[in-house]
GULUM-447924 format. One record per residue (C-alpha): residue in one letter; x, y, z. Coordinates in Angstrom, 3 decimals. Layout:
REM GULUM-447924
+------+----------+----------+----------+
! resn !        u !        v !        w !
+------+----------+----------+----------+
!    a !        X !        Y !        Z !
...
+------+----------+----------+----------+
***
This chain:
REM GULUM-447924
+------+----------+----------+----------+
! resn !        u !        v !        w !
+------+----------+----------+----------+
!    p !   85.945 !   18.040 !   59.518 !
!    r !   83.352 !   19.182 !   57.025 !
!    q !   82.187 !   22.721 !   57.117 !
!    a !   78.608 !   23.242 !   58.225 !
!    s !   77.790 !   24.872 !   54.896 !
!    e !   78.831 !   21.732 !   53.086 !
!    v !   76.768 !   19.554 !   55.363 !
!    m !   73.665 !   21.680 !   54.807 !
!    k !   74.113 !   22.092 !   51.026 !
!    p !   70.943 !   20.832 !   49.241 !
!    v !   71.218 !   17.927 !   46.880 !
!    r !   70.310 !   18.882 !   43.266 !
!    r !   68.183 !   16.283 !   41.545 !
!    s !   67.450 !   16.000 !   37.827 !
!    g !   63.788 !   15.527 !   36.731 !
!    v !   60.499 !   17.236 !   35.845 !
!    t !   58.291 !   18.879 !   38.353 !
!    l !   54.536 !   18.327 !   38.428 !
!    v !   53.971 !   21.893 !   37.293 !
!    e !   56.264 !   21.427 !   34.308 !
!    l !   54.515 !   18.180 !   33.401 !
!    l !   51.115 !   19.851 !   33.507 !
!    v !   52.383 !   22.671 !   31.307 !
!    v !   53.687 !   20.167 !   28.738 !
!    v !   50.398 !   18.249 !   28.769 !
!    a !   48.461 !   21.486 !   28.283 !
!    i !   50.658 !   22.476 !   25.336 !
!    i !   50.205 !   19.064 !   23.726 !
!    g !   46.437 !   19.356 !   24.203 !
!    v !   46.398 !   22.740 !   22.506 !
!    l !   48.471 !   21.422 !   19.599 !
!    v !   46.181 !   18.410 !   19.171 !
!    g !   43.173 !   20.715 !   19.269 !
!    l !   44.732 !   22.814 !   16.518 !
!    l !   45.911 !   19.915 !   14.365 !
!    l !   42.894 !   17.599 !   14.580 !
!    p !   40.520 !   19.844 !   12.605 !
!    a !   43.223 !   20.299 !    9.978 !
!    v !   43.703 !   16.535 !    9.708 !
!    q !   39.957 !   15.965 !    9.488 !
!    s !   39.657 !   18.686 !    6.869 !
!    a !   42.457 !   17.112 !    4.817 !
!    r !   40.774 !   13.716 !    5.016 !
!    e !   37.433 !   15.175 !    3.934 !
!    t !   39.134 !   16.943 !    1.021 !
!    t !   40.533 !   13.569 !   -0.061 !
!    r !   37.118 !   11.934 !    0.277 !
!    r !   35.429 !   14.725 !   -1.663 !
!    t !   37.988 !   14.358 !   -4.450 !
!    a !   37.410 !   10.589 !   -4.547 !
!    c !   33.659 !   11.203 !   -4.729 !
!    a !   34.142 !   13.603 !   -7.630 !
!    n !   36.301 !   11.000 !   -9.378 !
!    n !   33.465 !    8.463 !   -9.083 !
!    l !   31.129 !   10.946 !  -10.739 !
!    r !   33.701 !   11.545 !  -13.470 !
!    q !   33.771 !    7.804 !  -14.201 !
!    l !   29.978 !    7.740 !  -14.424 !
!    a !   30.118 !   10.647 !  -16.865 !
!    v !   32.684 !    8.784 !  -18.976 !
!    a !   30.433 !    5.713 !  -19.039 !
!    l !   27.557 !    7.973 !  -20.061 !
!    a !   29.577 !    9.376 !  -22.967 !
!    n !   30.592 !    5.867 !  -24.026 !
!    h !   26.953 !    4.759 !  -24.005 !
!    e !   25.950 !    7.739 !  -26.138 !
!    s !   28.797 !    7.083 !  -28.548 !
!    a !   27.852 !    3.421 !  -28.916 !
!    l !   24.062 !    3.760 !  -29.151 !
!    g !   23.511 !    7.343 !  -30.289 !
!    r !   21.515 !    8.239 !  -27.184 !
!    y !   21.754 !    8.446 !  -23.422 !
!    p !   20.537 !    5.494 !  -21.343 !
!    i !   17.039 !    5.000 !  -20.000 !
!    g !   16.583 !    6.658 !  -16.624 !
!    s !   14.242 !    3.927 !  -15.406 !
!    e !   12.841 !    1.132 !  -17.514 !
!    a !    9.120 !    0.321 !  -17.541 !
!    r !    7.774 !   -2.364 !  -19.857 !
!    a !    5.579 !   -5.419 !  -19.722 !
!    f !    6.907 !   -8.968 !  -19.835 !
!    p !    4.333 !  -11.536 !  -21.028 !
!    a !    6.382 !  -14.274 !  -19.365 !
!    y !    5.713 !  -12.603 !  -16.013 !
!    p !    1.997 !  -11.729 !  -16.112 !
!    r !    1.733 !  -11.042 !  -12.372 !
!    v !    4.002 !   -8.020 !  -12.496 !
!    t !    3.220 !   -4.603 !  -13.985 !
!    a !    5.339 !   -2.608 !  -16.409 !
!    q !    6.622 !   -0.631 !  -13.424 !
!    h !    8.211 !   -3.746 !  -11.914 !
!    c !   10.792 !   -3.837 !  -14.707 !
!    r !   12.462 !   -0.808 !  -13.138 !
!    w !   16.039 !   -1.318 !  -14.360 !
!    s !   17.986 !    1.827 !  -13.523 !
!    l !   20.252 !    4.211 !  -15.326 !
!    l !   23.250 !    2.692 !  -13.499 !
!    a !   22.186 !   -0.802 !  -14.569 !
!    h !   21.865 !    0.295 !  -18.203 !
!    l !   25.370 !    1.759 !  -18.030 !
!    s !   26.849 !   -1.529 !  -16.768 !
!    p !   28.649 !   -2.483 !  -20.043 !
!    y !   30.432 !    0.879 !  -20.150 !
!    y !   32.179 !    1.099 !  -16.763 !
!    e !   35.938 !    0.681 !  -16.594 !
!    a !   35.365 !   -2.193 !  -14.158 !
!    e !   32.503 !   -3.632 !  -16.196 !
!    e !   33.306 !   -7.174 !  -15.053 !
!    l !   31.856 !   -6.280 !  -11.636 !
!    l !   28.377 !   -6.459 !  -13.116 !
!    d !   29.123 !   -9.068 !  -15.748 !
!    g !   26.146 !  -11.363 !  -16.206 !
!    l !   23.463 !   -8.834 !  -15.281 !
!    d !   20.393 !  -10.053 !  -17.153 !
!    r !   18.120 !   -7.181 !  -18.195 !
!    s !   16.058 !   -9.429 !  -20.470 !
!    v !   13.852 !  -10.093 !  -17.437 !
!    p !   12.272 !   -7.508 !  -15.120 !
!    l !   14.121 !   -6.536 !  -11.965 !
!    y !   11.163 !   -7.871 !   -9.936 !
!    i !    9.682 !  -11.086 !  -11.323 !
!    d !    6.843 !  -11.206 !   -8.781 !
!    l !    5.035 !   -8.796 !   -6.460 !
!    r !    7.281 !   -9.527 !   -3.474 !
!    p !   10.090 !   -7.033 !   -2.826 !
!    d !   12.622 !   -9.880 !   -2.725 !
!    a !   11.409 !  -11.523 !   -5.956 !
!    i !   14.578 !  -11.122 !   -8.018 !
!    a !   15.419 !  -13.522 !  -10.842 !
!    p !   17.900 !  -16.172 !   -9.615 !
!    q !   20.572 !  -15.162 !  -12.133 !
!    n !   20.381 !  -11.525 !  -10.989 !
!    k !   20.169 !  -11.997 !   -7.219 !
!    p !   23.942 !  -12.223 !   -6.555 !
!    i !   24.705 !   -9.370 !   -8.965 !
!    v !   22.201 !   -6.757 !   -7.779 !
!    k !   23.433 !   -7.420 !   -4.231 !
!    i !   27.014 !   -6.370 !   -5.043 !
!    v !   28.294 !   -3.336 !   -3.146 !
!    v !   30.084 !   -1.418 !   -5.923 !
!    p !   32.694 !    1.100 !   -4.651 !
!    l !   32.165 !    3.212 !   -7.779 !
!    f !   28.590 !    3.896 !   -6.658 !
!    l !   29.519 !    5.050 !   -3.138 !
!    c !   30.750 !    8.384 !   -1.808 !
!    p !   33.581 !    7.843 !    0.725 !
!    s !   32.147 !   10.575 !    2.969 !
!    d !   28.936 !    8.619 !    3.539 !
!    r !   28.345 !    5.304 !    5.331 !
!    g !   29.584 !    3.068 !    2.515 !
!    i !   27.517 !    0.031 !    3.508 !
!    a !   24.477 !   -1.820 !    2.190 !
!    v !   21.175 !   -0.515 !    3.565 !
!    s !   19.157 !   -3.420 !    2.143 !
!    p !   19.699 !   -7.172 !    2.522 !
!    i !   18.733 !   -7.664 !   -1.126 !
!    f !   20.512 !   -4.876 !   -3.017 !
!    g !   23.796 !   -3.040 !   -3.251 !
!    p !   23.453 !    0.694 !   -2.440 !
!    t !   24.200 !    3.887 !   -4.361 !
!    n !   25.000 !    7.492 !   -3.497 !
!    y !   24.764 !    8.622 !   -7.118 !
!    a !   21.693 !    9.486 !   -9.144 !
!    g !   20.869 !   10.843 !  -12.580 !
!    c !   19.231 !   14.238 !  -12.911 !
!    a !   15.565 !   14.050 !  -13.907 !
!    g !   15.134 !   17.811 !  -14.163 !
!    s !   13.654 !   20.706 !  -12.235 !
!    g !   11.110 !   18.650 !  -10.289 !
!    g !    7.664 !   19.869 !  -11.315 !
!    d !    4.977 !   17.715 !   -9.704 !
!    g !    7.423 !   14.856 !   -9.123 !
!    t !    6.552 !   12.984 !  -12.299 !
!    p !    9.032 !   10.377 !  -13.576 !
!    y !    7.670 !   10.776 !  -17.130 !
!    d !    8.860 !   13.155 !  -19.874 !
!    t !   10.742 !   15.378 !  -17.447 !
!    d !   12.902 !   18.314 !  -18.499 !
!    g !   16.170 !   16.641 !  -17.422 !
!    l !   18.349 !   14.045 !  -19.116 !
!    f !   16.759 !   10.984 !  -17.509 !
!    f !   13.230 !    9.725 !  -16.815 !
!    i !   11.141 !    6.585 !  -17.323 !
!    n !   11.993 !    5.098 !  -20.735 !
!    s !   13.976 !    8.199 !  -21.675 !
!    r !   16.090 !    8.099 !  -24.818 !
!    t !   17.620 !   11.553 !  -24.788 !
!    r !   19.977 !   12.402 !  -27.652 !
!    l !   22.721 !   14.977 !  -27.916 !
!    k !   20.605 !   17.218 !  -30.128 !
!    d !   17.948 !   17.281 !  -27.387 !
!    v !   20.343 !   19.031 !  -25.009 !
!    s !   20.023 !   22.479 !  -26.538 !
!    d !   21.137 !   24.242 !  -23.344 !
!    g !   24.595 !   22.759 !  -23.925 !
!    l !   26.317 !   19.808 !  -22.271 !
!    s !   28.461 !   22.048 !  -20.077 !
!    k !   25.342 !   23.711 !  -18.628 !
!    t !   23.308 !   20.544 !  -17.995 !
!    i !   23.799 !   18.335 !  -14.937 !
!    a !   23.949 !   14.595 !  -15.557 !
!    f !   24.669 !   13.227 !  -12.064 !
!    s !   24.832 !   14.315 !   -8.464 !
!    e !   24.957 !   12.581 !   -5.119 !
!    s !   22.488 !   11.855 !   -2.362 !
!    l !   22.675 !   10.135 !    1.011 !
!    l !   22.032 !    6.564 !    2.062 !
!    g !   19.038 !    6.210 !    4.355 !
!    d !   18.293 !    4.192 !    7.449 !
!    s !   16.506 !    0.871 !    7.730 !
!    a !   13.111 !   -0.017 !    9.135 !
!    s !   14.572 !   -0.291 !   12.630 !
!    t !   15.195 !    3.455 !   12.756 !
!    n !   13.557 !    5.298 !   15.633 !
!    r !   10.981 !    7.646 !   14.133 !
!    a !   11.928 !   10.253 !   16.723 !
!    t !   15.249 !   10.658 !   14.876 !
!    v !   13.761 !   11.272 !   11.423 !
!    t !   15.779 !   13.869 !    9.483 !
!    p !   15.978 !   14.992 !    5.833 !
!    q !   19.301 !   13.142 !    5.676 !
!    n !   18.090 !    9.683 !    6.690 !
!    a !   14.467 !    9.434 !    5.522 !
!    y !   11.768 !   10.770 !    3.213 !
!    r !    8.069 !   11.510 !    3.426 !
!    f !    5.751 !    9.077 !    1.668 !
!    v !    2.254 !    9.538 !    0.241 !
!    m !   -0.022 !    6.973 !   -1.391 !
!    s !   -0.915 !    9.320 !   -4.225 !
!    a !    0.535 !   11.154 !   -7.201 !
!    p !    1.255 !   13.666 !   -8.669 !
!    l !    2.851 !   15.269 !   -5.628 !
!    s !    1.754 !   18.491 !   -3.997 !
!    e !    3.229 !   20.470 !   -1.129 !
!    s !   -0.024 !   20.049 !    0.785 !
!    s !   -0.094 !   16.256 !    0.508 !
!    c !    3.578 !   15.953 !    1.381 !
!    s !    3.234 !   18.307 !    4.338 !
!    a !    0.182 !   16.475 !    5.673 !
!    t !    1.622 !   12.965 !    5.656 !
!    a !    2.848 !   11.360 !    8.864 !
!    v !    4.447 !    8.446 !    7.017 !
!    w !    8.186 !    7.983 !    6.581 !
!    n !    9.286 !    5.032 !    4.486 !
!    f !   12.131 !    3.076 !    6.050 !
!    s !   11.332 !   -0.266 !    4.412 !
!    d !   13.170 !    0.883 !    1.279 !
!    p !   15.780 !    3.374 !    2.525 !
!    r !   17.218 !    6.195 !    0.451 !
!    g !   19.719 !    4.875 !   -2.082 !
!    f !   18.966 !    1.253 !   -1.224 !
!    s !   19.586 !   -0.104 !   -4.748 !
!    w !   21.764 !    0.860 !   -7.696 !
!    a !   19.688 !   -1.535 !   -9.845 !
!    n !   16.322 !    0.104 !   -9.106 !
!    g !   15.431 !    3.142 !  -11.228 !
!    e !   13.367 !    5.252 !   -8.825 !
!    y !   13.651 !    8.657 !   -7.171 !
!    r !   14.451 !    6.824 !   -3.940 !
!    t !   17.545 !    5.376 !   -5.551 !
!    t !   19.017 !    6.381 !   -8.922 !
!    l !   17.044 !    9.478 !   -9.915 !
!    y !   16.850 !   12.901 !   -8.263 !
!    n !   15.620 !   16.372 !   -9.224 !
!    h !   16.022 !   20.040 !   -8.357 !
!    r !   12.704 !   20.760 !   -6.674 !
!    y !   14.718 !   21.449 !   -3.527 !
!    p !   18.201 !   22.987 !   -3.192 !
!    p !   21.267 !   20.928 !   -2.266 !
!    n !   21.103 !   19.566 !    1.297 !
!    a !   17.629 !   21.056 !    1.726 !
!    t !   16.216 !   21.320 !    5.228 !
!    t !   12.872 !   20.227 !    3.762 !
!    m !   12.421 !   16.461 !    3.832 !
!    d !   12.204 !   14.754 !    0.446 !
!    c !    8.815 !   13.376 !   -0.588 !
!    m !    7.877 !   10.255 !   -2.559 !
!    g !    4.527 !    9.094 !   -3.873 !
!    v !    3.036 !    6.301 !   -5.933 !
!    l !    0.456 !    6.513 !   -8.718 !
!    m !   -2.388 !    4.277 !   -7.551 !
!    s !   -5.006 !    5.531 !  -10.055 !
!    p !   -3.466 !    5.908 !  -13.521 !
!    p !   -5.287 !    7.755 !  -16.321 !
!    p !   -7.739 !    5.750 !  -18.424 !
!    g !   -5.957 !    3.466 !  -20.837 !
!    r !   -2.607 !    3.904 !  -19.058 !
!    m !   -2.390 !    0.861 !  -16.837 !
!    d !    1.286 !    0.738 !  -17.770 !
!    r !    1.670 !    3.636 !  -15.317 !
!    l !    0.116 !    1.836 !  -12.360 !
!    y !    2.488 !    2.071 !   -9.362 !
!    a !    4.740 !    4.624 !  -11.071 !
!    a !    7.002 !    6.209 !   -8.454 !
!    y !    6.901 !   10.006 !   -8.196 !
!    g !    9.370 !   12.023 !   -6.156 !
!    w !   11.002 !   15.218 !   -4.989 !
!    r !   14.488 !   14.136 !   -4.048 !
!    a !   17.288 !   16.590 !   -3.353 !
!    a !   21.002 !   16.277 !   -3.972 !
!    r !   22.560 !   15.627 !   -0.551 !
!    s !   26.037 !   14.874 !    0.781 !
!    r !   28.223 !   14.683 !    3.885 !
!    h !   30.637 !   17.194 !    2.368 !
!    p !   30.620 !   20.529 !    4.204 !
!    d !   28.601 !   23.232 !    2.435 !
!    g !   27.586 !   21.527 !   -0.801 !
!    v !   27.447 !   18.624 !   -3.258 !
!    n !   29.441 !   17.307 !   -6.194 !
!    v !   27.817 !   17.254 !   -9.645 !
!    a !   28.945 !   15.935 !  -13.015 !
!    m !   27.869 !   17.893 !  -16.056 !
!    a !   26.814 !   16.171 !  -19.275 !
!    d !   30.142 !   17.088 !  -20.893 !
!    g !   32.033 !   15.254 !  -18.140 !
!    s !   33.189 !   18.336 !  -16.254 !
!    l !   32.729 !   18.510 !  -12.485 !
!    r !   31.406 !   21.202 !  -10.140 !
!    f !   31.094 !   21.551 !   -6.399 !
!    v !   27.786 !   23.342 !   -5.889 !
!    r !   27.272 !   25.136 !   -2.593 !
!    d !   24.092 !   24.818 !   -0.567 !
!    e !   23.308 !   28.509 !   -0.971 !
!    v !   23.336 !   28.349 !   -4.794 !
!    d !   20.762 !   30.642 !   -6.387 !
!    a !   17.497 !   28.724 !   -6.800 !
!    t !   17.003 !   29.895 !  -10.387 !
!    v !   20.501 !   28.844 !  -11.396 !
!    w !   20.096 !   25.473 !   -9.661 !
!    s !   16.819 !   24.796 !  -11.455 !
!    a !   18.248 !   25.882 !  -14.809 !
!    a !   21.188 !   23.496 !  -14.487 !
!    a !   18.742 !   20.574 !  -14.210 !
!    t !   17.066 !   21.174 !  -17.568 !
!    r !   18.310 !   20.050 !  -20.954 !
!    a !   16.427 !   22.580 !  -23.102 !
!    g !   15.175 !   25.360 !  -20.855 !
!    g !   16.968 !   28.133 !  -22.716 !
!    e !   18.454 !   29.567 !  -19.512 !
!    a !   21.614 !   31.615 !  -19.780 !
!    d !   23.023 !   31.450 !  -16.229 !
!    p !   25.623 !   28.684 !  -15.805 !
!    l !   26.534 !   27.104 !  -12.484 !
!    p !   29.355 !   28.950 !  -10.699 !
!    d !   32.753 !   27.224 !  -10.716 !
+------+----------+----------+----------+
***
């Protein structure tokens, strides 16, 4: 007969207890919590590097343009077209990025772009010449920062995150600015007396939201203030209650405005102050060619933590932090300001 001790001996079972399972789950949760930020940081580092590479390619195209033509491209084109009498000189508006189109490595993307006609051939915002309509609508990866939305924000145009530096900002004028690019600019190497390595050519800014955006969610990142006057002043910009969503920030790489392919250093990178745009409704006597000229204070902005990428005129790259000294930031925007302080590496 079996001994009582044998009969009462407990059966040992293999397996995991509920407590052990909970401990394992908690450990996995902690590990995921530790690893996820590192993974996200690594991905953002990759995106930031890709963004900087896009700017490098723009700088190479800029150098190729200068080598071929002996000058830098027009920042924004304004000229009259007798064949299109309804439109003003300001409706020409071909951008810096459009003028660089023959000099990109992937130049075939924009092959066929016809700049012998104005960008807008009538007063309607969708009045694009038939031969240009399919081209200006192209979403070009080279013009987009991977950290931003990466999608079109206009049904008519392809977007851009990158803009040419128009200078220190002043009163927002697009004419004869102290940067490399402005309306009908033809800056030459000898004009950049501050030195190419000390003068910013390009930086990045964010894509905006469309007209459907709730005005309660207006931020400096997704919108800009708008005034029906120019030059700009802090008082007029502060007083306006108008935010322009009909043409969002960065809506067109083909359009040479502050809303799109130009920016300046009136505000620091990723400024908490909302950008401001205006339009010249009353040009000086004898200067009807300036009617509807677009003025602006547009900051460099990005989704990268703590700063923005910039490309210098010599092709070198910098990552400029949001807290950069205001004097240094302004100096880096000018081509001939005589400033001595370079941007920090």
